[in-house]
mmCIF file of the N, C-alpha and C atoms, coordinates in Angstrom:
data_MODEL
# 
_entry.id   MODEL 
# 
loop_
_atom_site.group_PDB 
_atom_site.id 
_atom_site.type_symbol 
_atom_site.label_atom_id 
_atom_site.label_alt_id 
_atom_site.label_comp_id 
_atom_site.label_asym_id 
_atom_site.label_entity_id 
_atom_site.label_seq_id 
_atom_site.pdbx_PDB_ins_code 
_atom_site.Cartn_x 
_atom_site.Cartn_y 
_atom_site.Cartn_z 
_atom_site.occupancy 
_atom_site.B_iso_or_equiv 
_atom_site.pdbx_formal_charge 
_atom_site.auth_seq_id 
_atom_site.auth_comp_id 
_atom_site.auth_asym_id 
_atom_site.auth_atom_id 
_atom_site.pdbx_PDB_model_num 
ATOM 1   N N  . MET A 1 1  ? 6.910   4.010  -4.936  1.00 0.00 ? 1  MET A N  1 
ATOM 2   C CA . MET A 1 1  ? 5.621   4.678  -4.948  1.00 0.00 ? 1  MET A CA 1 
ATOM 3   C C  . MET A 1 1  ? 4.646   3.822  -5.747  1.00 0.00 ? 1  MET A C  1 
ATOM 4   N N  . ILE A 1 2  ? 3.423   3.710  -5.219  1.00 0.00 ? 2  ILE A N  1 
ATOM 5   C CA . ILE A 1 2  ? 2.390   2.943  -5.911  1.00 0.00 ? 2  ILE A CA 1 
ATOM 6   C C  . ILE A 1 2  ? 1.152   3.813  -6.090  1.00 0.00 ? 2  ILE A C  1 
ATOM 7   N N  . LYS A 1 3  ? 0.456   3.624  -7.218  1.00 0.00 ? 3  LYS A N  1 
ATOM 8   C CA . LYS A 1 3  ? -0.769  4.373  -7.490  1.00 0.00 ? 3  LYS A CA 1 
ATOM 9   C C  . LYS A 1 3  ? -1.959  3.597  -6.958  1.00 0.00 ? 3  LYS A C  1 
ATOM 10  N N  . LEU A 1 4  ? -2.806  4.298  -6.204  1.00 0.00 ? 4  LEU A N  1 
ATOM 11  C CA . LEU A 1 4  ? -4.024  3.717  -5.656  1.00 0.00 ? 4  LEU A CA 1 
ATOM 12  C C  . LEU A 1 4  ? -5.187  4.665  -5.923  1.00 0.00 ? 4  LEU A C  1 
ATOM 13  N N  . THR A 1 5  ? -6.410  4.199  -5.647  1.00 0.00 ? 5  THR A N  1 
ATOM 14  C CA . THR A 1 5  ? -7.605  4.992  -5.917  1.00 0.00 ? 5  THR A CA 1 
ATOM 15  C C  . THR A 1 5  ? -8.391  5.209  -4.631  1.00 0.00 ? 5  THR A C  1 
ATOM 16  N N  . ARG A 1 6  ? -8.626  6.465  -4.293  1.00 0.00 ? 6  ARG A N  1 
ATOM 17  C CA . ARG A 1 6  ? -9.459  6.789  -3.128  1.00 0.00 ? 6  ARG A CA 1 
ATOM 18  C C  . ARG A 1 6  ? -10.913 6.427  -3.419  1.00 0.00 ? 6  ARG A C  1 
ATOM 19  N N  . LEU A 1 7  ? -11.752 6.426  -2.403  1.00 0.00 ? 7  LEU A N  1 
ATOM 20  C CA . LEU A 1 7  ? -13.162 6.080  -2.579  1.00 0.00 ? 7  LEU A CA 1 
ATOM 21  C C  . LEU A 1 7  ? -13.885 7.029  -3.526  1.00 0.00 ? 7  LEU A C  1 
ATOM 22  N N  . ASN A 1 8  ? -13.422 8.282  -3.606  1.00 0.00 ? 8  ASN A N  1 
ATOM 23  C CA . ASN A 1 8  ? -14.065 9.257  -4.501  1.00 0.00 ? 8  ASN A CA 1 
ATOM 24  C C  . ASN A 1 8  ? -13.526 9.160  -5.928  1.00 0.00 ? 8  ASN A C  1 
ATOM 25  N N  . LYS A 1 9  ? -12.780 8.085  -6.214  1.00 0.00 ? 9  LYS A N  1 
ATOM 26  C CA . LYS A 1 9  ? -12.216 7.780  -7.542  1.00 0.00 ? 9  LYS A CA 1 
ATOM 27  C C  . LYS A 1 9  ? -11.001 8.633  -7.915  1.00 0.00 ? 9  LYS A C  1 
ATOM 28  N N  . SER A 1 10 ? -10.518 9.470  -7.000  1.00 0.00 ? 10 SER A N  1 
ATOM 29  C CA . SER A 1 10 ? -9.308  10.238 -7.298  1.00 0.00 ? 10 SER A CA 1 
ATOM 30  C C  . SER A 1 10 ? -8.087  9.344  -7.066  1.00 0.00 ? 10 SER A C  1 
ATOM 31  N N  . GLU A 1 11 ? -7.062  9.581  -7.870  1.00 0.00 ? 11 GLU A N  1 
ATOM 32  C CA . GLU A 1 11 ? -5.848  8.779  -7.788  1.00 0.00 ? 11 GLU A CA 1 
ATOM 33  C C  . GLU A 1 11 ? -4.904  9.369  -6.748  1.00 0.00 ? 11 GLU A C  1 
ATOM 34  N N  . ILE A 1 12 ? -4.220  8.497  -6.034  1.00 0.00 ? 12 ILE A N  1 
ATOM 35  C CA . ILE A 1 12 ? -3.244  8.927  -5.041  1.00 0.00 ? 12 ILE A CA 1 
ATOM 36  C C  . ILE A 1 12 ? -1.997  8.064  -5.220  1.00 0.00 ? 12 ILE A C  1 
ATOM 37  N N  . VAL A 1 13 ? -0.842  8.662  -5.005  1.00 0.00 ? 13 VAL A N  1 
ATOM 38  C CA . VAL A 1 13 ? 0.420   7.927  -5.074  1.00 0.00 ? 13 VAL A CA 1 
ATOM 39  C C  . VAL A 1 13 ? 0.947   7.814  -3.645  1.00 0.00 ? 13 VAL A C  1 
ATOM 40  N N  . VAL A 1 14 ? 1.216   6.581  -3.224  1.00 0.00 ? 14 VAL A N  1 
ATOM 41  C CA . VAL A 1 14 ? 1.605   6.303  -1.842  1.00 0.00 ? 14 VAL A CA 1 
ATOM 42  C C  . VAL A 1 14 ? 3.030   5.757  -1.819  1.00 0.00 ? 14 VAL A C  1 
ATOM 43  N N  . ASN A 1 15 ? 3.803   6.207  -0.852  1.00 0.00 ? 15 ASN A N  1 
ATOM 44  C CA . ASN A 1 15 ? 5.144   5.667  -0.641  1.00 0.00 ? 15 ASN A CA 1 
ATOM 45  C C  . ASN A 1 15 ? 4.994   4.269  -0.040  1.00 0.00 ? 15 ASN A C  1 
ATOM 46  N N  . ALA A 1 16 ? 5.320   3.254  -0.821  1.00 0.00 ? 16 ALA A N  1 
ATOM 47  C CA . ALA A 1 16 ? 5.146   1.864  -0.389  1.00 0.00 ? 16 ALA A CA 1 
ATOM 48  C C  . ALA A 1 16 ? 5.972   1.541  0.855   1.00 0.00 ? 16 ALA A C  1 
ATOM 49  N N  . GLU A 1 17 ? 7.060   2.245  1.063   1.00 0.00 ? 17 GLU A N  1 
ATOM 50  C CA . GLU A 1 17 ? 7.919   1.999  2.225   1.00 0.00 ? 17 GLU A CA 1 
ATOM 51  C C  . GLU A 1 17 ? 7.262   2.446  3.531   1.00 0.00 ? 17 GLU A C  1 
ATOM 52  N N  . LEU A 1 18 ? 6.239   3.278  3.447   1.00 0.00 ? 18 LEU A N  1 
ATOM 53  C CA . LEU A 1 18 ? 5.587   3.794  4.653   1.00 0.00 ? 18 LEU A CA 1 
ATOM 54  C C  . LEU A 1 18 ? 4.373   2.977  5.083   1.00 0.00 ? 18 LEU A C  1 
ATOM 55  N N  . ILE A 1 19 ? 4.009   1.945  4.316   1.00 0.00 ? 19 ILE A N  1 
ATOM 56  C CA . ILE A 1 19 ? 2.838   1.143  4.675   1.00 0.00 ? 19 ILE A CA 1 
ATOM 57  C C  . ILE A 1 19 ? 3.182   0.275  5.881   1.00 0.00 ? 19 ILE A C  1 
ATOM 58  N N  . GLN A 1 20 ? 2.409   0.463  6.958   1.00 0.00 ? 20 GLN A N  1 
ATOM 59  C CA . GLN A 1 20 ? 2.618   -0.339 8.162   1.00 0.00 ? 20 GLN A CA 1 
ATOM 60  C C  . GLN A 1 20 ? 1.720   -1.571 8.130   1.00 0.00 ? 20 GLN A C  1 
ATOM 61  N N  . TYR A 1 21 ? 0.421   -1.358 7.864   1.00 0.00 ? 21 TYR A N  1 
ATOM 62  C CA . TYR A 1 21 ? -0.473  -2.493 7.678   1.00 0.00 ? 21 TYR A CA 1 
ATOM 63  C C  . TYR A 1 21 ? -1.698  -2.095 6.877   1.00 0.00 ? 21 TYR A C  1 
ATOM 64  N N  . ILE A 1 22 ? -2.420  -3.132 6.387   1.00 0.00 ? 22 ILE A N  1 
ATOM 65  C CA . ILE A 1 22 ? -3.597  -2.944 5.545   1.00 0.00 ? 22 ILE A CA 1 
ATOM 66  C C  . ILE A 1 22 ? -4.729  -3.755 6.157   1.00 0.00 ? 22 ILE A C  1 
ATOM 67  N N  . GLU A 1 23 ? -5.918  -3.135 6.252   1.00 0.00 ? 23 GLU A N  1 
ATOM 68  C CA . GLU A 1 23 ? -7.098  -3.815 6.786   1.00 0.00 ? 23 GLU A CA 1 
ATOM 69  C C  . GLU A 1 23 ? -8.239  -3.706 5.786   1.00 0.00 ? 23 GLU A C  1 
ATOM 70  N N  . GLU A 1 24 ? -9.091  -4.716 5.745   1.00 0.00 ? 24 GLU A N  1 
ATOM 71  C CA . GLU A 1 24 ? -10.331 -4.640 4.976   1.00 0.00 ? 24 GLU A CA 1 
ATOM 72  C C  . GLU A 1 24 ? -11.471 -4.682 5.980   1.00 0.00 ? 24 GLU A C  1 
ATOM 73  N N  . THR A 1 25 ? -12.230 -3.566 6.052   1.00 0.00 ? 25 THR A N  1 
ATOM 74  C CA . THR A 1 25 ? -13.193 -3.391 7.151   1.00 0.00 ? 25 THR A CA 1 
ATOM 75  C C  . THR A 1 25 ? -14.626 -3.044 6.748   1.00 0.00 ? 25 THR A C  1 
ATOM 76  N N  . PRO A 1 26 ? -15.287 -3.237 5.692   1.00 0.00 ? 26 PRO A N  1 
ATOM 77  C CA . PRO A 1 26 ? -14.885 -3.902 4.463   1.00 0.00 ? 26 PRO A CA 1 
ATOM 78  C C  . PRO A 1 26 ? -14.094 -3.008 3.527   1.00 0.00 ? 26 PRO A C  1 
ATOM 79  N N  . ASP A 1 27 ? -14.115 -1.671 3.723   1.00 0.00 ? 27 ASP A N  1 
ATOM 80  C CA . ASP A 1 27 ? -13.253 -0.814 2.897   1.00 0.00 ? 27 ASP A CA 1 
ATOM 81  C C  . ASP A 1 27 ? -11.797 -1.127 3.223   1.00 0.00 ? 27 ASP A C  1 
ATOM 82  N N  . THR A 1 28 ? -10.930 -0.920 2.261   1.00 0.00 ? 28 THR A N  1 
ATOM 83  C CA . THR A 1 28 ? -9.507  -1.167 2.480   1.00 0.00 ? 28 THR A CA 1 
ATOM 84  C C  . THR A 1 28 ? -8.882  0.075  3.103   1.00 0.00 ? 28 THR A C  1 
ATOM 85  N N  . VAL A 1 29 ? -8.332  -0.091 4.299   1.00 0.00 ? 29 VAL A N  1 
ATOM 86  C CA . VAL A 1 29 ? -7.712  1.008  5.037   1.00 0.00 ? 29 VAL A CA 1 
ATOM 87  C C  . VAL A 1 29 ? -6.223  0.715  5.164   1.00 0.00 ? 29 VAL A C  1 
ATOM 88  N N  . ILE A 1 30 ? -5.409  1.651  4.670   1.00 0.00 ? 30 ILE A N  1 
ATOM 89  C CA . ILE A 1 30 ? -3.954  1.531  4.775   1.00 0.00 ? 30 ILE A CA 1 
ATOM 90  C C  . ILE A 1 30 ? -3.504  2.444  5.905   1.00 0.00 ? 30 ILE A C  1 
ATOM 91  N N  . THR A 1 31 ? -2.762  1.889  6.851   1.00 0.00 ? 31 THR A N  1 
ATOM 92  C CA . THR A 1 31 ? -2.176  2.692  7.916   1.00 0.00 ? 31 THR A CA 1 
ATOM 93  C C  . THR A 1 31 ? -0.694  2.839  7.618   1.00 0.00 ? 31 THR A C  1 
ATOM 94  N N  . LEU A 1 32 ? -0.238  4.082  7.625   1.00 0.00 ? 32 LEU A N  1 
ATOM 95  C CA . LEU A 1 32 ? 1.169   4.372  7.350   1.00 0.00 ? 32 LEU A CA 1 
ATOM 96  C C  . LEU A 1 32 ? 1.952   4.451  8.649   1.00 0.00 ? 32 LEU A C  1 
ATOM 97  N N  . THR A 1 33 ? 3.256   4.352  8.553   1.00 0.00 ? 33 THR A N  1 
ATOM 98  C CA . THR A 1 33 ? 4.110   4.446  9.739   1.00 0.00 ? 33 THR A CA 1 
ATOM 99  C C  . THR A 1 33 ? 4.008   5.816  10.391  1.00 0.00 ? 33 THR A C  1 
ATOM 100 N N  . THR A 1 34 ? 3.497   6.801  9.647   1.00 0.00 ? 34 THR A N  1 
ATOM 101 C CA . THR A 1 34 ? 3.311   8.151  10.183  1.00 0.00 ? 34 THR A CA 1 
ATOM 102 C C  . THR A 1 34 ? 2.051   8.256  11.033  1.00 0.00 ? 34 THR A C  1 
ATOM 103 N N  . GLY A 1 35 ? 1.211   7.198  10.999  1.00 0.00 ? 35 GLY A N  1 
ATOM 104 C CA . GLY A 1 35 ? -0.060  7.223  11.713  1.00 0.00 ? 35 GLY A CA 1 
ATOM 105 C C  . GLY A 1 35 ? -1.229  7.627  10.830  1.00 0.00 ? 35 GLY A C  1 
ATOM 106 N N  . ASN A 1 36 ? -0.942  8.179  9.651   1.00 0.00 ? 36 ASN A N  1 
ATOM 107 C CA . ASN A 1 36 ? -2.012  8.550  8.716   1.00 0.00 ? 36 ASN A CA 1 
ATOM 108 C C  . ASN A 1 36 ? -2.690  7.301  8.191   1.00 0.00 ? 36 ASN A C  1 
ATOM 109 N N  . LYS A 1 37 ? -3.998  7.433  7.910   1.00 0.00 ? 37 LYS A N  1 
ATOM 110 C CA . LYS A 1 37 ? -4.776  6.336  7.340   1.00 0.00 ? 37 LYS A CA 1 
ATOM 111 C C  . LYS A 1 37 ? -5.335  6.781  6.003   1.00 0.00 ? 37 LYS A C  1 
ATOM 112 N N  . ILE A 1 38 ? -5.352  5.860  5.035   1.00 0.00 ? 38 ILE A N  1 
ATOM 113 C CA . ILE A 1 38 ? -5.875  6.140  3.704   1.00 0.00 ? 38 ILE A CA 1 
ATOM 114 C C  . ILE A 1 38 ? -6.870  5.038  3.370   1.00 0.00 ? 38 ILE A C  1 
ATOM 115 N N  . VAL A 1 39 ? -8.071  5.422  2.918   1.00 0.00 ? 39 VAL A N  1 
ATOM 116 C CA . VAL A 1 39 ? -9.076  4.452  2.500   1.00 0.00 ? 39 VAL A CA 1 
ATOM 117 C C  . VAL A 1 39 ? -9.059  4.407  0.979   1.00 0.00 ? 39 VAL A C  1 
ATOM 118 N N  . VAL A 1 40 ? -8.916  3.199  0.423   1.00 0.00 ? 40 VAL A N  1 
ATOM 119 C CA . VAL A 1 40 ? -8.781  3.048  -1.026  1.00 0.00 ? 40 VAL A CA 1 
ATOM 120 C C  . VAL A 1 40 ? -9.730  1.974  -1.551  1.00 0.00 ? 40 VAL A C  1 
ATOM 121 N N  . LEU A 1 41 ? -9.923  1.986  -2.875  1.00 0.00 ? 41 LEU A N  1 
ATOM 122 C CA . LEU A 1 41 ? -10.796 1.010  -3.530  1.00 0.00 ? 41 LEU A CA 1 
ATOM 123 C C  . LEU A 1 41 ? -10.127 -0.349 -3.723  1.00 0.00 ? 41 LEU A C  1 
ATOM 124 N N  . GLU A 1 42 ? -8.812  -0.375 -3.906  1.00 0.00 ? 42 GLU A N  1 
ATOM 125 C CA . GLU A 1 42 ? -8.101  -1.622 -4.173  1.00 0.00 ? 42 GLU A CA 1 
ATOM 126 C C  . GLU A 1 42 ? -8.178  -2.545 -2.957  1.00 0.00 ? 42 GLU A C  1 
ATOM 127 N N  . ASN A 1 43 ? -8.203  -3.854 -3.209  1.00 0.00 ? 43 ASN A N  1 
ATOM 128 C CA . ASN A 1 43 ? -8.211  -4.795 -2.090  1.00 0.00 ? 43 ASN A CA 1 
ATOM 129 C C  . ASN A 1 43 ? -6.774  -5.093 -1.647  1.00 0.00 ? 43 ASN A C  1 
ATOM 130 N N  . THR A 1 44 ? -6.650  -5.783 -0.541  1.00 0.00 ? 44 THR A N  1 
ATOM 131 C CA . THR A 1 44 ? -5.336  -6.057 0.036   1.00 0.00 ? 44 THR A CA 1 
ATOM 132 C C  . THR A 1 44 ? -4.418  -6.786 -0.945  1.00 0.00 ? 44 THR A C  1 
ATOM 133 N N  . SER A 1 45 ? -4.943  -7.791 -1.627  1.00 0.00 ? 45 SER A N  1 
ATOM 134 C CA . SER A 1 45 ? -4.123  -8.563 -2.575  1.00 0.00 ? 45 SER A CA 1 
ATOM 135 C C  . SER A 1 45 ? -3.564  -7.688 -3.685  1.00 0.00 ? 45 SER A C  1 
ATOM 136 N N  . ASP A 1 46 ? -4.395  -6.780 -4.212  1.00 0.00 ? 46 ASP A N  1 
ATOM 137 C CA . ASP A 1 46 ? -3.936  -5.877 -5.274  1.00 0.00 ? 46 ASP A CA 1 
ATOM 138 C C  . ASP A 1 46 ? -2.828  -4.951 -4.770  1.00 0.00 ? 46 ASP A C  1 
ATOM 139 N N  . ILE A 1 47 ? -2.980  -4.457 -3.554  1.00 0.00 ? 47 ILE A N  1 
ATOM 140 C CA . ILE A 1 47 ? -1.973  -3.552 -2.990  1.00 0.00 ? 47 ILE A CA 1 
ATOM 141 C C  . ILE A 1 47 ? -0.658  -4.298 -2.776  1.00 0.00 ? 47 ILE A C  1 
ATOM 142 N N  . ILE A 1 48 ? -0.740  -5.507 -2.242  1.00 0.00 ? 48 ILE A N  1 
ATOM 143 C CA . ILE A 1 48 ? 0.473   -6.306 -2.035  1.00 0.00 ? 48 ILE A CA 1 
ATOM 144 C C  . ILE A 1 48 ? 1.179   -6.545 -3.364  1.00 0.00 ? 48 ILE A C  1 
ATOM 145 N N  . GLU A 1 49 ? 0.410   -6.870 -4.394  1.00 0.00 ? 49 GLU A N  1 
ATOM 146 C CA . GLU A 1 49 ? 0.995   -7.091 -5.723  1.00 0.00 ? 49 GLU A CA 1 
ATOM 147 C C  . GLU A 1 49 ? 1.688   -5.834 -6.243  1.00 0.00 ? 49 GLU A C  1 
ATOM 148 N N  . LYS A 1 50 ? 1.072   -4.668 -6.035  1.00 0.00 ? 50 LYS A N  1 
ATOM 149 C CA . LYS A 1 50 ? 1.673   -3.407 -6.480  1.00 0.00 ? 50 LYS A CA 1 
ATOM 150 C C  . LYS A 1 50 ? 2.976   -3.130 -5.727  1.00 0.00 ? 50 LYS A C  1 
ATOM 151 N N  . VAL A 1 51 ? 2.988   -3.410 -4.422  1.00 0.00 ? 51 VAL A N  1 
ATOM 152 C CA . VAL A 1 51 ? 4.197   -3.191 -3.623  1.00 0.00 ? 51 VAL A CA 1 
ATOM 153 C C  . VAL A 1 51 ? 5.311   -4.126 -4.090  1.00 0.00 ? 51 VAL A C  1 
ATOM 154 N N  . ILE A 1 52 ? 4.985   -5.397 -4.325  1.00 0.00 ? 52 ILE A N  1 
ATOM 155 C CA . ILE A 1 52 ? 5.991   -6.354 -4.792  1.00 0.00 ? 52 ILE A CA 1 
ATOM 156 C C  . ILE A 1 52 ? 6.545   -5.925 -6.146  1.00 0.00 ? 52 ILE A C  1 
ATOM 157 N N  . ASP A 1 53 ? 5.668   -5.524 -7.067  1.00 0.00 ? 53 ASP A N  1 
ATOM 158 C CA . ASP A 1 53 ? 6.123   -5.054 -8.384  1.00 0.00 ? 53 ASP A CA 1 
ATOM 159 C C  . ASP A 1 53 ? 7.034   -3.840 -8.252  1.00 0.00 ? 53 ASP A C  1 
ATOM 160 N N  . PHE A 1 54 ? 6.654   -2.905 -7.378  1.00 0.00 ? 54 PHE A N  1 
ATOM 161 C CA . PHE A 1 54 ? 7.459   -1.702 -7.152  1.00 0.00 ? 54 PHE A CA 1 
ATOM 162 C C  . PHE A 1 54 ? 8.851   -2.080 -6.639  1.00 0.00 ? 54 PHE A C  1 
ATOM 163 N N  . LYS A 1 55 ? 8.904   -2.968 -5.660  1.00 0.00 ? 55 LYS A N  1 
ATOM 164 C CA . LYS A 1 55 ? 10.192  -3.356 -5.081  1.00 0.00 ? 55 LYS A CA 1 
ATOM 165 C C  . LYS A 1 55 ? 11.042  -4.135 -6.081  1.00 0.00 ? 55 LYS A C  1 
ATOM 166 N N  . ARG A 1 56 ? 10.401  -4.929 -6.921  1.00 0.00 ? 56 ARG A N  1 
ATOM 167 C CA . ARG A 1 56 ? 11.146  -5.648 -7.968  1.00 0.00 ? 56 ARG A CA 1 
ATOM 168 C C  . ARG A 1 56 ? 11.824  -4.663 -8.906  1.00 0.00 ? 56 ARG A C  1 
ATOM 169 N N  . ARG A 1 57 ? 11.094  -3.609 -9.267  1.00 0.00 ? 57 ARG A N  1 
ATOM 170 C CA . ARG A 1 57 ? 11.672  -2.610 -10.170 1.00 0.00 ? 57 ARG A CA 1 
ATOM 171 C C  . ARG A 1 57 ? 12.879  -1.941 -9.536  1.00 0.00 ? 57 ARG A C  1 
ATOM 172 N N  . LEU A 1 58 ? 12.887  -1.842 -8.218  1.00 0.00 ? 58 LEU A N  1 
ATOM 173 C CA . LEU A 1 58 ? 14.017  -1.237 -7.513  1.00 0.00 ? 58 LEU A CA 1 
ATOM 174 C C  . LEU A 1 58 ? 15.118  -2.245 -7.205  1.00 0.00 ? 58 LEU A C  1 
ATOM 175 N N  . GLY A 1 59 ? 14.814  -3.524 -7.416  1.00 0.00 ? 59 GLY A N  1 
ATOM 176 C CA . GLY A 1 59 ? 15.786  -4.560 -7.094  1.00 0.00 ? 59 GLY A CA 1 
ATOM 177 C C  . GLY A 1 59 ? 15.871  -4.849 -5.614  1.00 0.00 ? 59 GLY A C  1 
ATOM 178 N N  . GLN A 1 60 ? 14.810  -4.548 -4.866  1.00 0.00 ? 60 GLN A N  1 
ATOM 179 C CA . GLN A 1 60 ? 14.778  -4.791 -3.427  1.00 0.00 ? 60 GLN A CA 1 
ATOM 180 C C  . GLN A 1 60 ? 14.010  -6.066 -3.133  1.00 0.00 ? 60 GLN A C  1 
ATOM 181 N N  . PRO A 1 61 ? 14.289  -6.708 -1.993  1.00 0.00 ? 61 PRO A N  1 
ATOM 182 C CA . PRO A 1 61 ? 13.477  -7.863 -1.614  1.00 0.00 ? 61 PRO A CA 1 
ATOM 183 C C  . PRO A 1 61 ? 12.047  -7.411 -1.324  1.00 0.00 ? 61 PRO A C  1 
ATOM 184 N N  . ALA A 1 62 ? 11.080  -8.253 -1.654  1.00 0.00 ? 62 ALA A N  1 
ATOM 185 C CA . ALA A 1 62 ? 9.668   -7.904 -1.462  1.00 0.00 ? 62 ALA A CA 1 
ATOM 186 C C  . ALA A 1 62 ? 9.308   -7.816 0.012   1.00 0.00 ? 62 ALA A C  1 
ATOM 187 N N  . VAL A 1 63 ? 9.983   -8.597 0.850   1.00 0.00 ? 63 VAL A N  1 
ATOM 188 C CA . VAL A 1 63 ? 9.692   -8.610 2.284   1.00 0.00 ? 63 VAL A CA 1 
ATOM 189 C C  . VAL A 1 63 ? 10.992  -8.354 3.024   1.00 0.00 ? 63 VAL A C  1 
ATOM 190 N N  . GLN A 1 64 ? 10.919  -7.500 4.029   1.00 0.00 ? 64 GLN A N  1 
ATOM 191 C CA . GLN A 1 64 ? 12.111  -7.207 4.818   1.00 0.00 ? 64 GLN A CA 1 
ATOM 192 C C  . GLN A 1 64 ? 12.094  -8.047 6.083   1.00 0.00 ? 64 GLN A C  1 
ATOM 193 N N  . GLU A 1 65 ? 13.241  -8.626 6.417   1.00 0.00 ? 65 GLU A N  1 
ATOM 194 C CA . GLU A 1 65 ? 13.340  -9.405 7.642   1.00 0.00 ? 65 GLU A CA 1 
ATOM 195 C C  . GLU A 1 65 ? 13.315  -8.483 8.843   1.00 0.00 ? 65 GLU A C  1 
ATOM 196 N N  . GLU A 1 66 ? 12.601  -8.933 9.894   1.00 0.00 ? 66 GLU A N  1 
ATOM 197 C CA . GLU A 1 66 ? 12.610  -8.172 11.141  1.00 0.00 ? 66 GLU A CA 1 
ATOM 198 C C  . GLU A 1 66 ? 13.867  -8.527 11.906  1.00 0.00 ? 66 GLU A C  1 
ATOM 199 N N  . LYS A 1 67 ? 14.425  -7.537 12.572  1.00 0.00 ? 67 LYS A N  1 
ATOM 200 C CA . LYS A 1 67 ? 15.660  -7.771 13.335  1.00 0.00 ? 67 LYS A CA 1 
ATOM 201 C C  . LYS A 1 67 ? 15.355  -7.970 14.787  1.00 0.00 ? 67 LYS A C  1 
# 
């Protein structure tokens, strides 16, 4: 789980495992595997760093190989 900030400055905790892709349009839009979209203040690089840190704490590889 990673903490992010919505455009209205409220904090949201997102399951990092559900992130399908991230776009900057110019707002940062996260699309989850569920189809839900979340618009946040953090940029793509910051989100990637948070996901990598989260996975390190779990002892998981930062990137999963596609099969």
